[in-house]
Wavefront OBJ file of the C-alpha trace (Angstrom):
o trace
v 119.507 28.246 -92.609
v 121.421 28.632 -89.322
v 121.636 32.412 -89.815
v 117.879 32.566 -90.399
v 117.189 30.621 -87.187
v 119.637 32.800 -85.235
v 118.114 36.035 -86.539
v 114.655 34.717 -85.771
v 115.658 33.830 -82.211
v 117.192 37.256 -81.627
v 114.077 38.970 -83.022
v 111.822 36.845 -80.785
v 113.989 37.649 -77.722
v 113.860 41.390 -78.431
v 110.083 41.330 -78.898
v 109.630 39.490 -75.583
v 112.029 41.864 -73.801
v 110.256 44.977 -75.095
v 106.852 43.494 -74.216
v 107.984 42.704 -70.680
v 109.343 46.221 -70.215
v 105.938 47.602 -71.173
v 104.251 45.315 -68.627
v 106.620 46.131 -65.752
v 105.822 49.148 -63.566
v 108.245 52.075 -63.830
v 110.970 52.344 -61.227
v 110.016 54.640 -58.327
v 111.459 58.143 -58.383
v 113.613 59.606 -55.627
v 110.509 61.444 -54.372
v 108.711 58.131 -53.835
v 111.268 56.242 -51.738
v 112.796 56.728 -48.307
v 116.125 55.038 -49.001
v 119.142 57.098 -49.971
v 121.847 59.206 -48.412
v 121.955 62.823 -47.361
v 123.652 65.023 -49.965
v 127.276 65.943 -49.485
v 128.729 62.714 -48.090
v 132.294 61.821 -49.029
v 133.063 58.628 -50.929
v 134.269 56.998 -47.714
v 131.077 58.024 -45.924
v 128.994 56.559 -48.741
v 130.855 53.279 -48.181
v 130.216 53.495 -44.430
v 126.534 54.032 -45.183
v 126.439 50.863 -47.286
v 128.131 48.897 -44.495
v 125.483 50.171 -42.104
v 122.744 49.340 -44.598
v 123.947 45.732 -44.650
v 123.957 45.648 -40.838
v 120.428 47.096 -40.777
v 119.222 44.301 -43.041
v 121.191 41.465 -41.419
v 118.993 38.565 -40.364
v 120.119 37.014 -37.090
v 119.781 33.339 -36.274
v 120.727 31.320 -33.183
v 124.254 30.909 -34.534
v 124.650 34.721 -34.459
v 123.192 35.000 -30.956
v 119.510 35.627 -31.730
v 117.377 35.619 -28.602
v 116.945 33.127 -27.166
v 113.795 35.243 -26.618
v 113.142 37.992 -29.145
v 110.597 39.996 -31.156
v 112.175 40.175 -34.616
v 115.261 38.795 -36.365
v 116.365 41.977 -38.131
v 116.132 45.776 -37.877
v 114.562 45.907 -41.334
v 111.764 43.531 -40.323
v 110.115 46.369 -38.395
v 111.376 49.316 -40.461
v 110.529 48.089 -43.966
v 112.055 50.437 -46.514
v 113.050 52.676 -43.578
v 109.370 53.527 -43.116
v 106.793 53.134 -40.379
v 106.065 49.719 -38.929
v 103.030 47.478 -39.362
v 100.719 46.199 -36.593
v 102.060 42.704 -37.252
v 105.418 43.861 -35.862
v 104.026 45.902 -32.970
v 105.965 45.681 -29.698
v 104.384 45.349 -26.262
v 105.732 47.088 -23.175
v 104.747 46.619 -19.573
v 105.456 47.965 -16.114
v 104.087 48.153 -12.601
v 102.712 51.336 -11.068
v 102.235 51.420 -7.318
v 101.670 54.486 -5.152
v 102.342 56.702 -8.146
v 105.776 55.169 -8.783
v 106.602 53.226 -11.931
v 108.718 50.085 -11.944
v 109.715 48.896 -15.427
v 110.279 45.393 -14.008
v 113.791 45.164 -15.418
v 114.435 42.131 -13.214
v 111.459 40.391 -14.782
v 112.300 40.890 -18.463
v 110.952 44.449 -18.738
v 110.251 46.837 -20.198
v 109.403 44.957 -23.412
v 107.814 41.597 -24.092
v 109.766 39.081 -26.180
v 106.981 36.818 -27.444
v 109.145 34.618 -29.677
v 111.954 32.178 -28.860
v 114.503 29.992 -30.621
v 113.983 26.199 -30.452
v 114.392 24.813 -26.951
v 113.274 27.974 -25.164
v 109.940 29.395 -24.097
v 108.739 32.828 -25.202
v 108.402 35.461 -22.518
v 105.038 36.035 -20.840
v 103.822 39.142 -19.066
v 104.950 38.892 -15.432
v 102.202 38.798 -12.839
v 103.440 42.009 -11.252
v 102.738 44.062 -14.400
v 99.637 46.260 -14.252
v 100.198 48.753 -17.095
v 100.691 47.870 -20.744
v 101.207 49.732 -24.000
v 101.770 48.931 -27.661
v 104.237 50.688 -29.941
v 104.467 50.809 -33.710
v 107.982 51.061 -35.150
v 108.828 54.604 -36.291
v 110.296 55.609 -39.620
v 114.073 56.052 -39.435
v 114.879 58.513 -42.216
v 116.261 61.970 -41.494
v 117.366 61.072 -37.975
v 120.829 62.543 -38.506
v 119.346 66.017 -38.760
v 117.417 65.565 -35.515
v 120.558 64.226 -33.821
v 122.470 67.327 -34.944
v 120.017 69.763 -33.316
v 121.186 71.644 -30.251
v 119.205 71.372 -27.036
v 118.840 75.144 -27.249
v 116.975 74.791 -30.559
v 114.492 72.431 -28.949
v 114.098 74.499 -25.790
v 113.445 77.632 -27.845
v 109.921 76.300 -28.464
v 109.268 75.048 -24.928
v 106.537 76.871 -23.006
v 105.638 74.644 -20.077
v 103.524 77.357 -18.414
v 101.895 78.544 -21.671
v 103.230 82.054 -21.182
v 102.200 83.088 -24.703
v 98.607 81.979 -24.061
v 98.193 79.884 -27.211
v 97.014 76.828 -25.255
v 100.195 74.896 -26.059
v 102.625 74.080 -23.254
v 105.308 71.863 -24.735
v 108.152 70.765 -22.498
v 111.322 68.734 -22.858
v 111.624 65.196 -21.512
v 114.699 65.093 -19.280
v 115.960 61.536 -18.964
v 118.842 59.852 -17.200
v 121.643 59.152 -19.699
v 122.905 55.670 -20.505
v 126.289 54.667 -19.104
v 127.777 54.902 -22.612
v 126.440 58.393 -23.378
v 129.085 61.024 -24.089
v 127.697 64.579 -24.079
v 128.446 66.721 -27.123
v 128.445 70.500 -27.382
v 124.778 70.383 -28.432
v 123.768 68.761 -25.115
v 123.014 70.622 -21.898
v 122.765 68.817 -18.544
v 119.959 69.531 -16.100
v 120.618 67.936 -12.700
v 122.462 65.108 -14.409
v 119.704 64.510 -16.977
v 119.565 65.299 -20.682
v 116.868 66.137 -23.202
v 115.416 63.146 -25.013
v 114.527 63.646 -28.662
v 113.985 60.105 -30.015
v 111.182 57.670 -29.250
v 107.423 58.089 -28.926
v 107.841 59.966 -25.654
v 111.292 61.400 -26.350
v 112.776 58.848 -23.959
v 116.055 58.403 -25.859
v 118.764 61.080 -26.009
v 120.751 59.710 -28.962
v 120.381 57.359 -31.919
v 122.921 55.068 -30.269
v 120.690 54.814 -27.185
v 117.858 53.650 -29.432
v 120.032 51.217 -31.410
v 121.466 49.490 -28.320
v 117.987 49.234 -26.783
v 116.483 47.787 -29.977
v 119.248 45.226 -30.495
v 118.671 43.827 -27.029
v 114.918 44.255 -26.600
v 113.847 43.490 -30.178
v 116.407 40.902 -31.299
v 117.935 39.690 -28.038
v 121.408 40.718 -29.215
v 123.952 41.896 -26.677
v 126.574 44.455 -27.620
v 129.679 46.060 -26.199
v 127.333 48.651 -24.701
v 124.871 46.249 -23.067
v 126.063 42.721 -22.323
v 123.253 41.670 -19.992
v 121.327 38.793 -21.544
v 117.527 39.022 -21.414
v 117.013 35.320 -20.804
v 119.400 35.370 -17.869
v 117.328 38.178 -16.383
v 114.070 36.344 -16.930
v 115.088 32.824 -15.917
v 118.236 33.185 -13.867
v 119.958 30.479 -15.914
v 122.620 30.517 -18.608
v 121.255 30.784 -22.130
v 123.318 27.950 -23.502
v 123.290 29.559 -26.944
v 127.054 29.004 -27.242
v 127.518 32.553 -28.554
v 129.728 34.539 -26.218
v 128.566 37.961 -25.064
v 128.749 40.560 -26.428
v 127.248 39.139 -29.601
v 127.972 42.211 -31.727
v 130.840 44.650 -31.445
v 130.888 48.384 -30.961
v 131.795 48.653 -34.670
v 128.526 46.951 -35.603
v 126.565 49.381 -33.424
v 128.448 52.366 -34.855
v 127.680 51.143 -38.389
v 123.960 51.080 -37.620
v 124.144 54.535 -36.063
v 126.016 55.976 -39.056
v 123.512 54.411 -41.442
v 120.601 56.106 -39.695
v 122.465 59.398 -39.332
v 123.192 59.464 -43.056
v 119.720 58.597 -44.376
v 118.191 61.409 -46.388
v 115.228 63.451 -45.238
v 111.838 62.315 -46.558
v 111.118 63.954 -49.925
v 108.227 66.345 -50.559
v 105.896 65.841 -53.518
v 103.412 68.031 -55.399
v 104.552 71.138 -53.559
v 103.242 73.456 -56.300
v 99.781 71.891 -56.400
v 97.172 74.574 -55.622
v 95.344 72.387 -53.083
v 98.620 71.453 -51.366
v 99.575 75.118 -51.053
v 96.119 76.018 -49.740
v 96.266 73.091 -47.310
v 99.629 74.213 -45.974
v 98.281 77.709 -45.357
v 95.252 76.280 -43.556
v 97.456 73.931 -41.509
v 99.380 76.948 -40.300
v 96.288 79.119 -39.978
v 94.439 76.845 -37.528
v 97.537 76.543 -35.351
v 98.845 73.068 -36.140
v 102.371 74.452 -36.477
v 102.325 75.445 -32.807
v 103.546 71.873 -32.243
v 104.383 70.664 -35.738
v 107.130 73.233 -36.320
v 108.143 73.222 -39.945
v 111.747 74.407 -39.875
v 114.925 73.860 -37.861
v 118.628 74.422 -38.481
v 121.273 71.952 -37.312
v 124.407 72.840 -35.370
v 127.968 71.926 -36.308
v 128.368 68.171 -36.781
v 131.237 65.726 -37.125
v 129.520 64.785 -40.411
v 130.027 67.994 -42.360
v 127.018 67.261 -44.585
v 124.839 67.640 -41.476
v 126.355 70.943 -40.310
v 124.229 74.106 -40.400
v 121.516 72.466 -42.475
v 117.926 73.684 -42.717
v 115.370 70.877 -42.545
v 111.608 70.547 -42.216
v 110.460 67.828 -39.798
v 107.106 69.321 -38.731
v 107.774 68.581 -35.067
v 109.011 70.474 -32.022
v 110.395 67.301 -30.337
v 108.648 68.367 -27.117
v 106.126 66.608 -24.899
v 102.480 67.627 -25.030
v 99.380 66.553 -23.115
v 97.297 64.815 -25.789
v 94.255 64.054 -23.635
v 92.607 60.943 -22.305
v 92.010 59.261 -25.675
v 95.779 58.972 -26.104
v 96.604 58.248 -22.460
v 98.315 54.845 -22.463
v 98.944 54.712 -18.666
v 102.673 54.333 -19.367
v 105.040 57.138 -18.236
v 108.604 57.283 -19.585
v 111.380 59.491 -18.254
v 109.615 62.638 -17.089
v 106.820 62.080 -19.645
v 103.416 61.414 -18.127
v 101.177 58.733 -19.588
v 99.082 61.297 -21.495
v 102.127 63.099 -22.899
v 103.731 62.347 -26.247
v 106.559 63.823 -28.260
v 105.217 65.644 -31.306
v 105.865 63.085 -34.066
v 107.661 64.439 -37.137
v 105.247 64.514 -40.068
v 107.850 64.330 -42.832
v 107.381 61.150 -44.831
v 103.835 60.654 -43.533
v 102.496 60.780 -47.080
v 104.563 57.692 -47.916
v 103.641 55.772 -44.766
v 101.375 53.248 -46.449
v 104.153 52.233 -48.845
v 105.931 50.458 -45.984
v 102.688 49.307 -44.346
v 101.289 47.033 -47.020
v 99.243 49.678 -48.820
v 97.190 50.801 -45.817
v 98.026 53.435 -43.224
v 98.398 52.591 -39.547
v 98.980 55.822 -37.649
v 99.406 57.011 -34.045
v 101.690 55.197 -31.593
v 99.691 51.969 -31.775
v 98.435 52.035 -35.361
v 94.779 52.504 -34.389
v 94.112 55.276 -36.945
v 93.893 54.547 -40.663
v 93.265 58.072 -42.007
v 94.633 61.529 -41.294
v 91.193 62.725 -40.223
v 90.990 59.860 -37.734
v 94.357 60.910 -36.274
v 93.066 64.452 -35.814
v 89.959 63.141 -34.044
v 92.168 61.667 -31.298
v 93.861 65.015 -30.617
v 92.784 66.116 -27.147
v 94.392 67.954 -24.266
v 96.484 70.821 -25.562
v 95.475 70.004 -29.138
v 91.701 70.198 -28.509
v 91.369 73.715 -29.926
v 93.266 72.722 -33.082
v 91.015 69.691 -33.518
v 87.934 71.902 -33.147
v 89.346 74.374 -35.657
v 89.876 71.578 -38.182
v 86.318 70.296 -37.850
v 84.992 73.853 -38.254
v 86.478 74.008 -41.754
v 84.523 73.299 -44.909
v 84.830 69.866 -46.503
v 86.954 71.396 -49.259
v 89.313 73.005 -46.749
v 89.675 69.755 -44.789
v 90.484 67.947 -48.023
v 93.150 70.549 -48.792
v 94.833 69.957 -45.423
v 94.793 66.218 -46.154
v 96.373 66.904 -49.547
v 99.100 68.874 -47.822
v 99.775 66.018 -45.377
v 99.922 63.587 -48.283
v 102.610 65.769 -49.854
v 104.928 65.451 -46.845
l 1 2 3 4 5 6 7 8 9 10 11 12 13 14 15 16 17 18 19 20 21 22 23 24 25 26 27 28 29 30 31 32 33 34 35 36 37 38 39 40 41 42 43 44 45 46 47 48 49 50 51 52 53 54 55 56 57 58 59 60 61 62 63 64 65 66 67 68 69 70 71 72 73 74 75 76 77 78 79 80 81 82 83 84 85 86 87 88 89 90 91 92 93 94 95 96 97 98 99 100 101 102 103 104 105 106 107 108 109 110 111 112 113 114 115 116 117 118 119 120 121 122 123 124 125 126 127 128 129 130 131 132 133 134 135 136 137 138 139 140 141 142 143 144 145 146 147 148 149 150 151 152 153 154 155 156 157 158 159 160 161 162 163 164 165 166 167 168 169 170 171 172 173 174 175 176 177 178 179 180 181 182 183 184 185 186 187 188 189 190 191 192 193 194 195 196 197 198 199 200 201 202 203 204 205 206 207 208 209 210 211 212 213 214 215 216 217 218 219 220 221 222 223 224 225 226 227 228 229 230 231 232 233 234 235 236 237 238 239 240 241 242 243 244 245 246 247 248 249 250 251 252 253 254 255 256 257 258 259 260 261 262 263 264 265 266 267 268 269 270 271 272 273 274 275 276 277 278 279 280 281 282 283 284 285 286 287 288 289 290 291 292 293 294 295 296 297 298 299 300 301 302 303 304 305 306 307 308 309 310 311 312 313 314 315 316 317 318 319 320 321 322 323 324 325 326 327 328 329 330 331 332 333 334 335 336 337 338 339 340 341 342 343 344 345 346 347 348 349 350 351 352 353 354 355 356 357 358 359 360 361 362 363 364 365 366 367 368 369 370 371 372 373 374 375 376 377 378 379 380 381 382 383 384 385 386 387 388 389 390 391 392 393 394 395 396 397 398 399 400 401 402 403 404 405 406 407
C-alpha cells in the first residue's frame, strides 16, 4: 500500500513537472541577451567580471552612504540587463549660459538634478540661475571595452571637420579637459592639454572610469577615492550627517565596475543571413548612413589581452556631428555645441526594447519610439541621408528597418 502511494506521488510530481516545463517560455539564447563576457578571458578575469557584476547590481541605502540626495540606488536600476534606459529613469541636467559662456553651476549642485532624497533631507530643485536644461536616457553598457581600447588615431582617421571629401559629413572629435585621476595610455594623444572624449551622448568622457566616477556621485550620491566632494555639502553648505565617512566606496570598488564594463561582450547580431536583412544592410550603406555609422574598427594593444587587436562592429564613428535644430538641446559639453552629438553606436539597438519594458525609447531623451521616427529627426549634416531614406520604396525602407532590428 505504501509503495503504491509513493509511486503514485512520484508519477504525479513528474506529470506536474513536465507540464510546467511545457508552459514555461524557453530560456533566451546568447543572441537574445546582452549579459556575458568577451571571449578569451582568463579564469581570474572571469572572477573579476563577476565581482564587478555584483558591484553593478549593488543596491545602496543610507547605511552605505546613499545620497543624501540622489537619482537611483543602483547602477543596474538605469541599465537594466545592461541595455538602454527607460524614461522613468531619465536624468535631468542644467546649466547657465550667459554671453555665450556656459556655467554648469557646480557650486549649486550641477550639472545634474538629484530629485530624490533619503529621509530627513530635501530633494534638489533646479537653481534659479539655471536657464538651459536637457534630459538624458541611460545608454547601454555592453561592448565598452572595445571602444575603450581604440586608439585616438583610429577615431581621428574618420574626422573631416571641413568636409574635405565633399560628402556633406564633417565629423570632429570632442576634446575635453581630463579628470584629475586620468592617466594617459599609449592610445591617447594630447591636444593643448585636452583629450578626445569617446563616451557619453556628446563624447564628453574620455574613459569608462570617468563615466563611472561621475555616475556614482551624480546618480547615487556616492563618493569615491576619486571624487570625495559630497553633493549635499555643495548644495546646502552643511554636513550631511549620514554618518558614513567619505569616500564611501574605495578605488577597488570603482575598478571592479570599470572591469565589469570593459569585459562585457559586444551585442550579438541576429538573422544576418535573412534576405531582407542583407538587402537592408546594402541600402543602409548605399544611401550613406555609414558615413557616420561606421561598421568596423580594430582595437589597439590592451592590458586585457582578449581586447587586443580585435575587430568589432559598433556602427559609430565616435565623432561629433551637427544634427540640426530638432535635436538641438541648448546644452554644450566640452567642445560639443548644443546641436552636436556623438554618433551613437547602433549595435544592440535591435534588443533595446527588451530592457525598456517592451517598447522602444530612442534618441538621447527617449522621444522616438520607432526607427523611422529616429530618422525623421536627423537634420544638419544628416539631412541628405534622411531625404535619401524617404525617397526609398516602402519595401526598401522596411528592409533597412529589418537590418537595424538585426543589430
